[in-house]
N, C-alpha and C positions, 0 to 999 in steps of 0.2 A: 426422801426429801432432806434428811440429814445430810446426805454426800453432796446433793444439789447445793445448799445453802454454804456448806463448806466450801466448795469449790469457786463460788462466789465470794468467798471471804467473809460471809456474815455469820460470824460466830453466834451472836445473840439470838438469831432465827434458828441456828441449828441447834442451839441448847434449848431453846424453848419447843421444837419440834420433839428434841428428846425427852425432856419433861412431860410432855404430853403423850407420847408413846409409853413411857416408864409408868406413869398413872394408870393408863388404860391395860397394860398387862399384869400390871400389879391388882388391880380391881377385879378384871374379869379372869384371869389365871392363877392370880397368887404366886406371881414368879418376877425376879428382876430381869431386864434386859440381860442378855449376854455379853461377855467380856469384849467380844469384837464391837458390837454395837457401841458398848460404853466406852472403849478407846478411840473411838474416832474421834469425839470432841476433844478428849483428854489429851491425845496426841496434837491435836490441832493446835490449841492451849498451849502447850509447850513448844511446838514449831513457830508460832507466832511470838512468843517470847523470846525465843533466840534470836528472831529475825530483828525485832525492836533493840535488843541488847546490841548486836552486832551494827546496826544503823547507828545507833547512839555512840558508840566508841568509833565509827568511822567519821560521824561529825565533830567530835572532840578533837580526833588527829588532825582535822582539817583545817 
């Protein structure tokens, strides 16, 4: 579900799905999600930030 939201560019829903999953595994299993899953939203945020910065720089140069 998280990957589907990210593929659509919907970071808010991706983070919401991650937070829901994180709470469930913490409550039921007493563990945190693995690094690969945690990295999905983190990497998407970094990429989106870079893309916005590049777009803003292009607008300033135009």
